[in-house]
Wavefront OBJ file of the C-alpha trace (Angstrom):
o trace
v 0.000 0.000 0.000
v 1.286 3.423 -0.892
v 0.698 6.086 1.719
v -0.791 8.529 -0.768
v -3.529 6.011 -1.628
v -4.244 5.435 2.041
v -4.405 9.149 2.772
v -6.587 9.882 -0.230
v -8.996 7.065 0.542
v -9.411 8.286 4.082
v -9.325 11.990 3.312
v -6.071 11.932 5.292
v -7.142 9.627 8.132
v -4.302 7.890 9.910
v -4.875 4.830 12.012
v -1.892 3.421 13.895
v -2.608 -0.211 13.351
v -3.284 0.320 9.666
v -0.021 2.136 9.278
v 1.711 -0.830 10.810
v -0.158 -3.491 8.894
v -0.836 -1.715 5.577
v -4.357 -3.075 5.555
v -7.967 -1.923 5.942
v -9.020 -0.892 9.429
v -12.136 -2.276 11.034
v -14.844 0.243 11.730
v -14.222 0.480 15.453
v -16.815 2.312 17.466
v -14.997 5.174 19.204
v -14.551 4.408 22.872
v -13.741 8.007 23.729
v -15.085 10.418 21.099
v -13.995 14.028 20.955
v -15.520 16.071 23.756
v -17.762 18.494 21.918
v -20.862 19.929 23.488
v -23.610 22.346 22.717
v -26.124 24.432 24.649
v -29.013 26.746 24.011
v -26.714 29.547 22.863
v -24.438 27.356 20.767
v -22.868 29.036 17.769
v -24.311 27.819 14.469
v -22.344 25.308 12.438
v -20.168 26.709 9.651
v -22.085 27.199 6.424
v -21.305 24.347 4.027
v -20.096 25.628 0.646
v -18.927 22.806 -1.651
v -15.821 23.364 -3.770
v -16.619 24.334 -7.347
v -13.739 22.584 -9.074
v -13.377 20.190 -12.000
v -16.735 18.392 -12.334
v -16.580 14.855 -10.949
v -17.858 11.877 -12.877
v -19.969 11.003 -9.837
v -21.128 13.927 -7.668
v -20.804 14.029 -3.904
v -23.997 13.783 -1.880
v -25.638 17.087 -1.015
v -24.296 16.908 2.556
v -20.787 15.967 1.415
v -20.854 12.589 3.188
v -20.645 10.417 0.059
v -17.418 11.494 -1.677
v -17.326 12.671 -5.261
v -15.921 10.128 -7.702
v -13.345 10.779 -10.421
v -12.548 8.217 -13.107
v -9.384 10.101 -14.071
v -7.229 12.737 -12.431
v -8.601 16.187 -13.377
v -6.793 17.902 -16.216
v -7.927 21.493 -15.639
v -7.057 22.228 -12.034
v -8.618 25.185 -10.248
v -6.911 27.622 -7.897
v -8.777 27.318 -4.590
v -7.136 30.184 -2.692
v -7.290 33.836 -3.659
v -6.009 37.124 -2.315
v -2.321 36.284 -2.387
v -0.026 35.237 0.471
v -1.398 35.266 4.010
v 1.965 36.217 5.519
v 4.981 38.375 4.918
v 8.716 37.768 4.973
v 9.874 36.670 8.400
v 6.504 35.293 9.527
v 6.370 31.707 10.771
v 3.603 29.280 11.708
v 4.529 26.345 13.916
v 2.829 22.962 14.019
v 2.904 19.990 16.370
v 1.731 16.748 14.815
v 2.737 13.128 14.247
v 4.269 10.999 11.536
v 3.845 7.397 10.469
v 6.873 7.382 8.182
v 10.469 8.635 7.899
v 11.172 12.335 8.271
v 10.854 14.124 4.905
v 13.634 16.107 3.303
v 14.164 19.470 5.078
v 12.846 22.631 3.510
v 16.152 23.634 1.933
v 16.153 20.345 0.008
v 12.407 20.168 -0.583
v 10.991 22.059 -3.595
v 7.381 21.228 -2.669
v 7.792 22.671 0.821
v 9.521 25.724 -0.643
v 6.601 26.251 -3.034
v 4.073 26.046 -0.185
v 6.074 28.603 1.814
v 6.214 30.844 -1.242
v 2.470 30.567 -1.843
v 1.742 31.375 1.795
v 4.358 34.093 2.130
v 5.743 32.629 5.376
v 7.695 29.688 6.775
v 6.014 26.532 8.051
v 7.802 24.930 11.000
v 7.000 21.361 12.017
v 7.621 19.384 15.176
v 6.407 15.831 14.922
v 6.943 12.449 16.486
v 5.914 8.868 15.823
v 2.158 8.363 15.963
v 2.313 5.879 18.829
v 4.294 8.410 20.906
v 2.292 11.475 19.958
v -0.026 11.767 22.934
v 2.904 11.549 25.365
v 4.684 14.266 23.383
v 1.543 16.398 23.363
v 1.200 16.196 27.145
v 4.832 17.261 27.549
v 4.376 20.266 25.269
v 1.123 21.312 26.909
v 2.697 21.040 30.357
v 5.562 23.285 29.275
v 3.188 26.107 28.396
v 5.116 26.687 25.148
v 2.316 25.984 22.712
v 2.875 25.914 18.945
v 0.541 27.920 16.739
v -1.505 24.824 15.940
v -1.533 21.212 17.105
v -3.574 18.062 16.718
v -5.619 16.622 19.595
v -7.819 13.610 20.363
v -5.492 11.488 18.230
v -6.421 7.791 18.440
v -9.364 8.813 20.627
v -7.114 9.949 23.499
v -8.319 13.003 25.423
v -6.442 15.149 27.911
v -7.701 15.769 31.466
v -10.044 18.755 31.821
v -10.001 19.207 28.079
v -12.753 21.803 27.821
v -11.103 23.928 30.513
v -7.887 23.754 28.511
v -9.642 24.928 25.369
v -11.285 27.846 27.165
v -8.106 29.051 28.893
v -5.305 28.251 26.425
v -6.795 27.993 22.954
v -8.193 30.418 20.426
v -11.940 30.876 20.295
v -12.551 30.348 16.590
v -16.278 31.105 16.725
v -16.101 34.608 15.175
v -14.049 33.226 12.286
v -15.757 29.931 11.422
v -19.352 29.997 12.689
v -22.151 30.465 10.178
v -21.287 32.528 7.103
v -17.999 33.721 8.625
v -16.403 30.506 7.325
v -16.856 31.769 3.764
v -13.715 33.841 4.216
v -11.900 30.486 4.175
v -13.522 28.619 1.261
v -11.541 25.386 1.633
v -12.606 25.163 5.268
v -16.203 25.903 4.241
v -15.874 22.868 1.957
v -15.596 20.564 5.005
v -18.895 18.737 5.707
v -20.954 20.120 8.563
v -21.187 16.739 10.286
v -17.507 16.861 11.212
v -17.770 20.335 12.745
v -20.120 19.128 15.493
v -17.187 17.677 17.400
v -15.321 20.980 17.292
v -17.860 22.956 19.335
v -17.288 23.121 23.090
v -19.674 24.853 25.488
v -21.313 26.456 22.485
v -18.106 27.819 20.927
v -15.678 26.528 18.304
v -12.178 25.800 19.578
v -11.051 23.411 16.847
v -11.233 22.381 13.226
v -11.970 18.825 12.088
v -9.596 16.618 10.177
v -12.175 15.005 7.951
v -12.465 11.449 6.675
v -14.940 9.467 4.631
v -17.943 9.359 6.981
v -20.247 6.903 5.181
v -19.291 4.350 7.818
v -18.765 0.638 8.223
v -19.189 -2.031 5.572
v -18.701 -5.710 4.885
v -16.301 -6.499 2.058
v -16.992 -9.687 0.126
v -15.389 -11.795 -2.577
v -18.090 -11.310 -5.191
v -16.752 -14.224 -7.196
v -17.536 -16.567 -4.281
v -21.083 -15.209 -4.017
v -21.469 -15.781 -7.749
v -20.159 -19.337 -7.406
v -22.939 -20.225 -4.963
v -25.558 -18.492 -7.085
v -26.368 -15.641 -4.697
v -27.453 -12.541 -6.582
v -28.678 -10.577 -3.557
v -28.766 -10.856 0.228
v -32.174 -9.637 1.351
v -32.506 -10.770 4.980
v -30.863 -12.587 7.877
v -31.555 -16.043 6.441
v -30.003 -15.124 3.089
v -26.939 -13.858 4.923
v -26.630 -16.972 7.087
v -27.106 -19.259 4.096
v -24.441 -17.400 2.119
v -21.933 -17.607 4.983
v -22.644 -21.329 5.267
v -22.445 -22.020 1.517
v -19.150 -20.177 1.079
v -17.559 -22.226 3.873
v -15.977 -24.955 1.776
v -12.708 -26.037 0.188
v -10.682 -24.626 3.124
v -12.407 -21.233 2.732
v -14.473 -19.825 5.573
v -17.600 -17.749 5.126
v -16.422 -14.841 7.277
v -13.361 -13.741 9.245
v -11.980 -10.891 11.295
v -15.321 -10.057 12.896
v -15.168 -9.316 16.624
v -17.132 -7.283 19.159
v -15.590 -4.030 17.937
v -16.081 -4.817 14.239
v -19.607 -6.261 14.121
v -21.300 -3.050 12.961
v -22.641 -4.526 9.702
v -24.509 -7.273 11.545
v -25.840 -4.723 14.045
v -27.003 -2.625 11.093
v -28.885 -5.633 9.716
v -30.800 -5.866 13.014
v -31.309 -2.062 13.040
v -29.495 -1.656 16.350
v -28.556 1.862 17.551
v -25.508 3.626 16.193
v -23.766 3.429 19.597
v -26.740 5.167 21.257
v -30.447 5.612 20.579
v -32.347 8.720 21.680
v -36.104 8.801 22.221
v -37.884 11.729 23.900
v -34.594 12.787 25.456
v -33.812 9.334 26.905
v -30.675 7.484 25.782
v -30.179 3.738 25.322
v -26.780 2.145 24.680
v -26.570 -0.288 21.781
v -25.672 -3.309 23.895
v -28.719 -2.748 26.092
v -31.054 -3.506 23.186
v -32.569 -6.802 21.993
v -31.210 -6.016 18.517
v -27.655 -6.161 19.840
v -28.320 -9.488 21.538
v -29.757 -10.928 18.324
v -26.641 -9.873 16.414
v -24.369 -11.497 18.990
v -26.446 -14.673 18.884
v -26.197 -14.880 15.087
v -22.428 -14.420 15.057
v -22.033 -16.943 17.866
v -23.982 -19.476 15.803
v -21.558 -18.938 12.913
v -18.613 -19.705 15.197
v -20.298 -22.750 16.680
v -21.017 -24.081 13.190
v -17.441 -23.560 11.982
v -18.153 -20.792 9.467
v -15.714 -18.261 11.006
v -11.986 -18.386 10.268
v -10.441 -19.989 13.379
v -7.735 -17.326 13.754
v -10.338 -14.556 14.121
v -10.272 -14.466 17.968
v -6.551 -13.686 17.933
v -6.619 -10.955 15.290
v -5.755 -7.438 16.329
v -7.471 -4.822 14.185
v -6.035 -5.242 10.658
v -4.527 -8.716 10.898
v -7.564 -10.180 9.172
v -6.956 -8.207 5.998
v -4.076 -10.275 4.669
v -5.826 -13.665 4.911
v -8.907 -12.034 3.382
v -6.788 -10.837 0.453
v -5.361 -14.349 0.191
v -8.875 -15.729 -0.182
v -8.998 -17.637 3.103
v -12.440 -16.282 3.961
v -15.193 -14.680 1.926
v -16.365 -11.704 4.024
v -14.438 -9.169 6.071
v -15.700 -6.177 8.126
v -14.072 -2.799 7.623
v -14.943 0.820 6.857
v -15.766 2.431 3.532
v -12.644 4.580 3.809
v -10.640 1.350 3.320
v -12.555 0.162 0.263
v -10.139 1.760 -2.200
v -7.096 0.487 -0.347
v -8.404 -3.056 -0.469
v -9.285 -2.687 -4.143
v -5.779 -1.654 -5.198
v -4.184 -4.130 -2.833
v -6.044 -6.968 -4.505
v -5.085 -5.834 -8.007
v -1.505 -6.762 -7.136
v -2.350 -10.038 -5.385
v -5.209 -11.837 -7.085
v -6.726 -10.500 -10.285
v -9.489 -13.120 -10.071
v -10.641 -11.691 -6.738
v -13.640 -9.480 -7.519
v -14.303 -7.194 -4.585
v -17.638 -5.725 -3.562
v -19.224 -4.281 -0.441
v -22.600 -5.356 0.926
v -25.408 -2.970 1.812
v -26.979 -4.140 5.096
v -30.480 -5.559 4.515
v -32.989 -5.692 7.304
v -32.972 -9.021 9.136
v -36.664 -9.358 8.295
v -36.455 -8.430 4.609
v -37.097 -4.716 5.029
v -34.340 -2.121 5.069
v -31.356 -2.186 7.378
v -29.522 0.895 8.589
v -26.075 2.378 7.975
v -24.031 3.690 10.907
v -22.720 7.056 9.729
v -19.397 8.091 11.285
v -18.922 11.542 12.839
v -16.747 12.578 9.928
v -13.271 13.086 11.383
v -10.485 11.242 13.133
v -9.055 14.081 15.234
v -9.232 17.840 15.713
v -6.822 20.709 15.093
v -6.503 23.432 17.725
v -4.927 26.924 17.659
v -3.300 28.660 20.598
v -4.644 32.023 21.736
v -3.616 35.038 19.712
v -4.767 38.324 18.280
v -7.592 38.359 15.747
v -5.067 39.179 13.042
v -2.885 36.228 14.006
v -5.835 33.816 14.163
v -6.922 34.892 10.690
v -3.391 34.317 9.407
v -3.143 30.798 10.853
v -6.615 29.949 9.572
v -5.466 31.182 6.174
v -2.601 28.685 6.324
v -4.985 25.869 7.285
v -7.346 26.948 4.506
v -4.484 26.492 2.040
v -3.497 23.104 3.509
v -7.126 21.926 3.159
v -7.080 22.577 -0.602
v -9.399 20.017 -2.227
v -8.797 17.398 -4.870
v -8.970 19.104 -8.249
v -7.141 22.240 -7.114
v -3.682 23.458 -8.069
v -2.730 23.658 -4.407
v -3.731 20.027 -3.846
v -1.354 18.842 -6.565
v 1.596 20.572 -4.914
v 0.601 19.631 -1.362
v 0.122 15.956 -2.135
v 2.507 15.384 -5.049
v 5.009 18.243 -5.153
v 6.757 19.647 -8.188
v 6.362 17.991 -11.575
v 9.614 16.595 -12.913
v 11.194 16.564 -9.468
v 8.671 14.943 -7.139
v 6.243 13.352 -9.593
v 5.474 12.696 -13.241
v 2.194 11.930 -14.955
v 1.723 8.337 -16.109
v -0.029 7.145 -19.257
v -3.414 7.556 -17.537
v -2.690 11.166 -16.587
v -2.273 10.290 -12.919
v 0.591 11.835 -10.907
v 3.127 9.244 -9.738
v 5.925 9.924 -7.252
v 9.552 9.844 -8.227
v 12.025 8.523 -5.662
v 12.702 12.145 -4.707
v 9.008 12.824 -4.280
v 8.570 9.832 -2.017
v 10.945 11.498 0.428
v 10.019 15.122 -0.215
v 6.241 14.929 -0.262
v 4.861 11.506 0.554
v 5.839 11.834 4.210
v 5.318 15.574 4.691
v 3.758 16.672 7.975
v 0.965 18.944 6.743
v -0.974 15.872 5.591
v -1.432 14.830 9.236
v -2.718 18.230 10.399
v -5.742 18.934 8.228
v -7.148 17.356 5.109
v -9.686 18.052 2.389
v -12.832 15.958 1.990
v -12.238 12.459 0.712
v -12.789 11.620 -2.947
v -13.200 8.317 -4.715
v -10.317 8.011 -7.163
v -8.040 5.143 -8.093
v -4.490 6.259 -8.742
v -3.690 2.900 -10.322
v -6.037 3.810 -13.142
v -8.751 1.218 -12.496
v -11.962 3.154 -13.106
v -14.004 0.130 -12.021
v -13.304 1.021 -8.398
v -15.160 4.334 -8.591
v -17.934 2.769 -10.677
v -18.423 0.180 -7.934
v -17.771 2.274 -4.835
v -19.843 5.378 -5.545
v -23.258 3.721 -6.099
v -22.568 1.370 -3.187
v -21.724 4.208 -0.798
v -24.683 6.232 -2.087
v -27.063 3.356 -1.386
v -25.543 2.860 2.057
v -25.861 6.544 2.906
v -29.575 6.461 2.092
v -29.898 4.179 5.157
v -27.802 6.417 7.404
v -28.456 6.775 11.115
v -26.260 8.991 13.244
v -24.992 8.679 16.792
v -27.117 11.129 18.846
v -24.220 11.769 21.251
v -22.093 13.422 18.553
v -21.599 16.974 19.753
v -22.452 16.135 23.388
v -20.020 15.862 26.285
v -19.941 13.336 29.112
v -17.097 13.847 31.616
v -17.400 10.228 32.714
v -17.149 8.981 29.149
v -14.102 11.172 28.597
v -12.266 9.652 31.554
v -13.681 6.137 31.818
v -15.520 5.376 28.593
v -12.621 3.643 26.863
v -11.962 1.163 29.665
v -15.671 0.468 30.194
v -16.147 -0.189 26.486
v -13.133 -2.472 26.283
v -14.447 -4.532 29.190
v -17.756 -5.067 27.385
v -16.007 -5.895 24.122
v -13.792 -8.452 25.844
v -16.855 -10.078 27.364
v -18.769 -10.097 24.082
v -15.790 -11.711 22.358
v -15.967 -14.435 24.981
v -19.550 -15.082 23.878
v -18.801 -14.889 20.144
v -15.989 -17.417 20.361
v -17.590 -19.948 22.662
v -15.859 -19.155 25.949
v -19.079 -18.041 27.685
v -22.769 -18.346 26.906
v -25.139 -15.708 25.547
v -26.756 -15.188 28.948
v -23.547 -13.596 30.241
v -24.335 -10.518 28.126
v -26.860 -9.466 30.763
v -24.157 -9.411 33.437
v -21.773 -7.484 31.167
v -24.394 -4.799 30.579
v -25.309 -4.661 34.250
v -21.673 -4.198 35.265
v -21.233 -1.487 32.630
v -24.258 0.394 33.962
v -23.114 0.105 37.571
v -19.490 1.050 36.884
v -20.228 4.233 34.947
v -22.588 3.532 32.068
v -25.635 4.977 33.807
v -23.628 8.054 34.740
v -22.535 8.504 31.117
v -26.155 8.165 30.044
v -27.385 10.783 32.500
v -24.667 13.228 31.449
v -25.569 12.816 27.780
v -29.253 13.276 28.562
v -28.527 16.478 30.491
v -26.430 17.855 27.626
v -29.063 16.866 25.100
v -31.728 18.672 27.113
v -29.622 21.849 27.186
v -28.974 21.711 23.453
v -32.653 21.162 22.684
v -34.024 24.153 24.606
l 1 2 3 4 5 6 7 8 9 10 11 12 13 14 15 16 17 18 19 20 21 22 23 24 25 26 27 28 29 30 31 32 33 34 35 36 37 38 39 40 41 42 43 44 45 46 47 48 49 50 51 52 53 54 55 56 57 58 59 60 61 62 63 64 65 66 67 68 69 70 71 72 73 74 75 76 77 78 79 80 81 82 83 84 85 86 87 88 89 90 91 92 93 94 95 96 97 98 99 100 101 102 103 104 105 106 107 108 109 110 111 112 113 114 115 116 117 118 119 120 121 122 123 124 125 126 127 128 129 130 131 132 133 134 135 136 137 138 139 140 141 142 143 144 145 146 147 148 149 150 151 152 153 154 155 156 157 158 159 160 161 162 163 164 165 166 167 168 169 170 171 172 173 174 175 176 177 178 179 180 181 182 183 184 185 186 187 188 189 190 191 192 193 194 195 196 197 198 199 200 201 202 203 204 205 206 207 208 209 210 211 212 213 214 215 216 217 218 219 220 221 222 223 224 225 226 227 228 229 230 231 232 233 234 235 236 237 238 239 240 241 242 243 244 245 246 247 248 249 250 251 252 253 254 255 256 257 258 259 260 261 262 263 264 265 266 267 268 269 270 271 272 273 274 275 276 277 278 279 280 281 282 283 284 285 286 287 288 289 290 291 292 293 294 295 296 297 298 299 300 301 302 303 304 305 306 307 308 309 310 311 312 313 314 315 316 317 318 319 320 321 322 323 324 325 326 327 328 329 330 331 332 333 334 335 336 337 338 339 340 341 342 343 344 345 346 347 348 349 350 351 352 353 354 355 356 357 358 359 360 361 362 363 364 365 366 367 368 369 370 371 372 373 374 375 376 377 378 379 380 381 382 383 384 385 386 387 388 389 390 391 392 393 394 395 396 397 398 399 400 401 402 403 404 405 406 407 408 409 410 411 412 413 414 415 416 417 418 419 420 421 422 423 424 425 426 427 428 429 430 431 432 433 434 435 436 437 438 439 440 441 442 443 444 445 446 447 448 449 450 451 452 453 454 455 456 457 458 459 460 461 462 463 464 465 466 467 468 469 470 471 472 473 474 475 476 477 478 479 480 481 482 483 484 485 486 487 488 489 490 491 492 493 494 495 496 497 498 499 500 501 502 503 504 505 506 507 508 509 510 511 512 513 514 515 516 517 518 519 520 521 522 523 524 525 526 527 528 529 530 531 532 533 534 535 536 537 538 539 540 541 542 543 544 545 546 547 548
């Protein structure tokens, strides 16, 4: 997997385990989501103004959730920033972020970096560390009081203590600059979908910007050729699904693999379970408290008991199931739509007879299922306090760095200088040179903010976009959102991750035959007693404030 393909497919999302394994990431439910909250006087979300660039072959959805699709790299690129440089000679903007790859060439040896500095009229300064060490580094920097101009937070779902207090005392209030129509001064930031901005609003004000990703949500990848072999044209209900899993378990191939408690979203969607939480008349219910969740666990347990699940599945950590899936050892694999393109290109180089598709969740009873829409980002970007002039300048830099696919700025930010960092191939797609791999492929600005995802295959296989776009569009028509997005629970911020992991561990025990289904009741009861009910009450209180 090339990093540019991973970044493009995710809209820049970086997941530690994927970086290590070079494979699709399961659609893990966030144990500790960003701590956004609203109230009765909450600032309005930024006005959404889609980028008017080269027309895509497949348009994005009206809300920007389903990415636009391009069969070829655009020929007539558009300039997305106007008004000239945002800085002047001698100005600097400092960043703290992370890296998943070797350090890029320094600015004096990096034409792409030099061009970005020239376009911005100032010098970009980066401090970054390995992704797995980032949150420790962040705590050290925050403790020192020497904040950079901008830095990434909530990386890998990790929050800092008293986070909202930190935002209010140490960070820039971005509300006057990004709320409502004010965002139009920064058109590339206005191009970010509104859904992702909800987790950037704290106590009614904006203290962060989202780093957006494909938000369509989880999916179930399948070897379409194996479905064709057993004569299955469509899966319309639970019985069809179970019969397909059973029928594809043959000749040392298993029907499904890699599915655990934290990656069972597609099956939950089939039973129309909540997307993490369900809200009704201001009352909140956690997914694993519902009969739908129990039915999903029971179905998956029956697959294990019958021998339809790849036997290594209980030992897989996040992406380890991808490689045996690519090798054809099992027919279905749970992941997220942001990984669809990665899997597609990966398979082109492994098994050209492997025809990949993604299943839309049917309802267990033959009616429609649901699609768990993600919140739309994987982290947030925060600015330190400063004058209004300085905040505008730094936002101008971030506006440039968020230049969308199809813009002139995007080509330089993601590929560098033609002839030095990349060349166009026979399909008209930019391809890195060896110099570009070091100069641009690993550059730090790609981990700070990103444009909306697009569907585009840099290997030149237009069939990916032709398959992915209608599939993601159909999935999005079934979308349900998590009602806690934009709400803050102090207990969830401090204890949610450990409470969730305890439940997941227990559910895995059920799925893989170590305990019986009845033990789910005890797991849920312990979760409620140890903090779940407190999390619920905090969400309900926040929801009530935001609804008045």
